[in-house]
C-alpha positions in Angstrom: -147.1 80.9 84.1 -148.0 84.4 83.1 -151.8 84.7 82.0 -150.8 88.2 80.5 -148.0 86.6 78.2 -149.3 87.9 74.4 -150.6 85.6 72.2 -150.8 85.9 68.4 -153.6 83.6 66.4 -152.5 81.2 63.4 -154.0 83.7 61.2 -152.1 86.8 62.0 -149.2 84.5 61.7 -150.1 83.0 58.7 -150.4 86.3 57.0 -147.2 87.7 59.1 -145.6 84.7 56.8 -146.9 85.5 53.4 -146.6 88.9 52.9 -142.9 88.5 53.9 -142.7 90.4 57.6 -139.6 90.1 59.8 -140.8 87.1 62.2 -138.8 84.0 63.8 -141.0 81.0 64.5 -139.5 79.1 67.7 -140.9 75.9 67.9 -140.5 74.1 71.3 -141.7 70.8 70.9 -140.1 67.2 71.1 -138.6 66.2 68.4 -140.6 63.2 67.6 -144.0 66.0 67.3 -141.4 68.5 65.4 -141.2 65.1 62.8 -144.8 64.8 62.2 -145.6 68.4 61.1 -143.6 71.9 61.6 -144.1 75.5 60.2 -141.9 75.7 57.5 -139.1 77.9 58.3 -139.4 77.5 61.8 -136.3 77.3 64.6 -136.4 74.3 66.6 -135.5 73.6 70.1 -136.4 70.4 72.5 -137.5 72.2 75.2 -140.7 71.1 76.2 -139.2 69.0 78.9 -137.0 71.3 80.7 -140.0 74.2 80.7 -141.7 72.0 82.8 -139.3 71.3 84.5 -138.6 74.7 85.5 -135.4 74.7 83.5 -136.5 77.8 80.7 -132.4 78.6 80.2 -132.6 75.5 77.9 -134.1 78.0 75.6 -130.7 79.6 75.3 -129.6 77.1 73.1 -131.7 78.8 70.2 -130.4 81.5 67.6 -132.7 84.4 67.9 -132.0 87.6 65.9 -132.6 91.0 68.3 -135.1 93.2 67.1 -136.9 90.6 65.2 -140.3 89.2 66.6 -140.7 85.9 68.0 -143.4 83.9 68.4 -143.4 80.5 70.2 -144.8 77.3 69.4 -145.7 74.2 71.2 -149.0 71.7 70.5 -151.4 72.9 71.9 -150.6 76.4 73.1 -149.7 76.3 76.6 -146.3 75.3 77.0 -145.5 77.9 74.7 -146.7 80.4 76.8 -143.9 78.9 79.0 -141.4 79.5 76.8 -142.5 83.0 75.8 -142.4 84.5 79.2 -138.6 83.3 79.9 -138.1 84.7 76.7 -139.6 88.5 77.2 -137.7 88.3 80.7 -134.5 88.3 78.1 -135.8 91.2 76.2 -137.4 89.6 73.1 -140.6 91.0 72.0 -142.7 87.4 71.9 -146.0 86.0 71.2 -147.6 82.6 72.0 -149.2 80.7 69.3 -152.8 80.3 70.4 -154.0 76.8 69.9 -150.3 75.8 68.8 -150.0 73.5 66.3 -153.8 72.3 66.1 -154.9 75.6 65.6 -151.9 75.8 62.6 -154.0 72.9 61.0 -156.0 75.1 58.7 -153.5 77.8 58.4 -152.9 78.2 54.3 -151.2 80.2 51.4 -151.4 80.3 48.0 -149.4 79.5 44.4 -150.2 80.3 40.9 -149.9 77.4 38.5 -148.4 78.6 35.8 -150.3 77.6 32.4 -150.2 77.8 28.5 -150.7 81.4 27.3 -154.7 81.9 27.1 -155.6 78.7 29.6 -157.5 79.0 32.4 -156.0 80.4 35.7 -155.1 78.0 38.1 -154.6 78.6 41.9 -153.5 75.9 44.1 -155.0 76.7 47.5 -152.6 74.8 50.0 -153.4 74.2 53.6 -149.7 74.5 55.2 -150.4 73.0 58.4 -152.3 69.9 56.8 -151.0 69.4 53.5 -154.3 69.0 51.7 -154.3 71.2 48.5 -157.2 72.7 47.0 -157.6 74.2 43.4 -159.5 77.5 42.4 -160.1 77.4 39.0 -161.0 80.6 36.8 -162.2 81.3 33.8 -164.0 84.1 32.1 -166.0 85.4 34.7 -166.5 82.0 36.4 -164.6 79.4 38.3 -164.5 75.9 39.9 -163.4 74.9 43.3 -161.8 71.3 43.6 -161.6 69.3 46.9 -162.5 72.4 49.2 -160.6 72.2 52.5 -160.6 75.1 53.9 -163.1 78.0 55.6 -165.6 78.6 52.3 -165.1 82.2 53.0 -161.6 81.8 51.7 -162.4 80.8 48.2 -165.7 83.2 48.2 -163.3 85.9 48.9 -160.4 84.9 46.6 -162.9 84.7 43.7 -164.0 87.9 44.3 -160.7 88.9 44.4 -160.5 88.4 40.8 -163.9 88.8 39.5 -164.9 85.5 39.6 -168.5 83.7 40.2 -168.3 80.3 41.6 -170.2 78.0 39.7 -169.0 74.3 40.1 -168.0 72.4 43.0 -166.5 69.3 42.8 -164.8 66.7 44.7 -161.9 63.9 44.0 -163.4 61.4 46.2 -165.0 61.1 49.7 -162.1 62.4 51.9 -160.8 60.6 55.3 -158.1 63.5 56.3 -160.0 66.2 56.5 -163.7 67.6 56.6 -164.9 68.3 53.4 -165.9 72.0 52.9 -167.4 71.4 49.5 -170.9 70.7 50.2 -171.2 73.9 52.3 -169.4 76.1 49.6 -171.7 75.0 47.1 -174.8 76.3 49.3 -173.2 79.4 50.6 -172.7 80.5 46.6 -175.1 78.3 44.7 -172.8 76.5 42.7 -173.5 73.0 41.4 -172.0 70.2 43.5 -170.0 67.6 42.0 -169.1 64.4 43.2 -168.2 61.3 41.7 -170.7 59.0 41.6 -170.6 55.9 44.6 -173.6 54.9 46.9 -171.5 56.2 49.9 -172.9 60.0 50.3 -176.0 60.5 51.9 -176.5 64.0 50.3 -178.0 65.8 47.3 -175.2 66.1 44.5 -174.2 65.6 40.6 -172.6 62.2 39.9 -169.7 62.5 38.2 -169.0 59.5 35.9 -165.8 58.5 33.6 -165.5 60.4 30.9 -167.8 63.4 31.9 -166.8 67.0 31.0 -168.2 69.6 33.9 -167.8 73.0 31.8 -167.6 76.4 33.2 -166.7 79.8 31.3 -165.1 78.8 28.5 -163.6 75.7 29.6 -164.0 72.1 31.2 -162.8 69.5 33.3 -162.9 66.0 32.3 -163.3 63.1 34.4 -160.9 59.6 34.9 -162.5 57.3 37.1 -159.3 56.2 39.1 -160.7 53.6 41.9 -158.1 52.4 44.0 -157.2 54.7 46.8 -160.8 54.8 46.7 -163.8 53.0 45.1 -165.0 56.5 43.2 -161.2 58.1 42.8 -161.8 60.3 40.1 -158.8 62.6 38.4 -160.0 65.6 36.1 -158.1 66.6 33.2 -157.9 70.2 32.5 -157.4 71.4 28.8 -154.9 68.9 27.8 -152.0 70.2 30.0 -152.9 69.7 33.8 -153.9 66.5 35.6 -155.7 67.0 39.0 -155.0 64.0 40.2 -156.8 63.8 43.5 -155.1 61.3 46.7 -154.6 59.0 43.6 -151.3 60.0 42.5 -148.7 62.2 44.3 -145.3 63.6 43.3 -143.6 60.8 44.8 -146.2 58.8 46.2 -149.7 57.0 45.4 -152.5 56.9 47.5 -153.0 54.1 50.1 -155.7 51.5 49.2 -156.8 50.8 52.8 -158.5 53.8 54.2 -162.0 53.0 52.7 -160.9 49.3 52.1 -159.6 48.4 55.8 -157.2 45.7 55.8 -160.1 42.6 54.5 -160.4 44.9 51.1 -156.9 46.2 51.0 -155.3 44.1 48.3 -158.6 43.8 46.3 -158.1 48.1 46.4 -154.3 47.7 45.5 -155.1 45.5 42.3 -157.8 48.1 41.2 -154.9 51.2 41.8 -152.4 49.8 40.1 -154.9 49.6 36.9 -155.8 52.9 37.5 -152.4 54.1 37.9 -151.7 52.4 34.9 -154.3 54.3 32.9 -152.6 57.6 34.5 -149.0 57.1 33.6 -150.3 56.5 29.8 -151.6 59.9 29.4 -149.0 62.4 28.2 -146.0 62.8 29.6 -146.0 66.5 29.4 -149.4 66.7 31.6 -149.0 69.0 35.2 -149.7 66.5 37.8 -151.4 68.6 40.2 -151.9 66.4 43.8 -154.7 66.3 46.8 -151.9 66.3 48.9 -147.9 66.9 50.3 -146.5 65.0 52.7 -144.6 68.3 53.6 -145.3 71.7 55.4 -146.3 74.2 51.9 -143.5 77.1 52.1 -144.9 80.6 51.8 -142.8 80.5 48.5 -145.8 81.0 45.7 -144.2 77.8 44.0 -146.7 75.4 43.2 -146.8 72.1 44.1 -146.5 70.6 40.6 -144.7 68.0 38.1 -145.0 67.1 34.1 -146.5 63.2 34.5 -143.2 62.3 32.8 -140.8 63.4 35.9 -143.1 62.4 38.4 -143.5 58.4 36.7 -139.5 58.1 37.2 -139.7 59.4 40.7 -142.2 56.3 42.2 -140.6 53.4 42.3 -143.8 51.2 42.9 -145.1 52.5 39.3 -142.5 50.6 37.8 -143.5 46.8 39.1 -145.7 44.4 37.8 -149.8 44.2 39.2 -148.5 41.4 42.1 -145.3 43.0 43.1 -147.0 46.4 43.0 -149.6 45.1 45.8 -147.6 43.0 47.9 -145.5 46.3 48.4 -147.5 48.9 48.6 -149.8 46.5 51.4 -146.3 45.7 53.3 -145.6 49.6 53.6 -148.8 50.5 54.7 -148.3 52.6 58.8 -151.6 52.7 61.0 -154.6 54.4 60.1 -154.9 57.8 62.3 -158.0 56.9 64.7 -159.6 60.7 63.6 -160.1 59.1 60.2 -162.8 57.3 60.9 -164.9 59.8 62.4 -164.0 62.0 59.7 -165.3 59.5 56.7 -168.7 59.5 58.5 -168.8 63.2 58.5 -167.6 63.2 54.4 -170.3 60.5 54.0 -173.2 62.6 55.6 -172.1 65.9 54.1 -172.2 67.1 58.0 -169.7 70.3 58.6 -169.6 70.8 62.1 -169.6 73.9 64.2 -167.3 75.6 65.7 -163.4 74.7 65.7 -162.5 71.4 64.0 -158.7 71.6 65.2 -158.9 68.3 67.6 -160.4 66.6 64.5 -158.2 67.1 61.9 -154.9 67.2 64.1 -151.9 65.4 62.5 -150.2 64.5 60.0 -151.6 63.8 56.6 -151.3 59.9 56.0 -152.8 59.7 52.5 -150.1 58.5 50.7 -147.8 55.5 50.6 -144.4 55.3 48.4 
């Protein structure tokens, strides 16, 4: 392998895609890995085994426009160098993505959520390489962040660009799929940290209870306790037009009830989840559902992942079931819990944000939903 193959880091590629610069992303992983997660708009050729077997000509199956830079992508950034070396020899301008899809897990893009005239400004900050959705909400000179999943500096800079001071940091629940950056963000900015009331988190925070109102600027978020995904899961209503639903309700699925409960208590949690979802379904159908995750890579299109509650409800067949049928159906559809979730839960309960690269720990598709 040529050690001088040019590389590109995930943030540089993110900025290229975000700005619309011409670039072709070539994913050379096995088909099963690509099915788990991919970079939006990427071209795929299953060339992993052939590259290591000395058959790089498999890459000739890819349709790559001449004159457009190419970025080769694999799981961890090694096999993609073999692909890049071959394509450079074929006359292409190629870079290999350093760290591969593991490094891409922290890539993000942004969408402005349209609201009524005069309402707060809501930015959906989308971790496209992981499916995590966080929110930066500005009102007047102040702003709040909900479910921070990226480096705190991302939110600080986004707020600074818009003239906002971060005064509130909130969580919808104790997460299992990603290490929360909420506590670190609150400490960096001096914002108050609000976490749903529970006995799991072992660090200082302001407990959020059902019906609590958290003000900032000229607006406020109102808490709706919706246990089931976890005991403390909480949604937040904004100004009567938006529902930040965390991992309780997605656009085409519901939160799985076993990540905190485990297999023993999952049935009890599923019953609780059914009652929580009934509470949400009874809200105004005009409420715009803003979920905490998506199960698909997020395109760099600026289109928010959102839909009115009245459109979400009929999409999810589980919501039409009675309680016992709902519980049975949910439990029958649960997939295996990813092995990294236990370690992530430990970190989020302790409030610890480890130094260094979290790509290895957080790698893998999101598994918080069942539908």
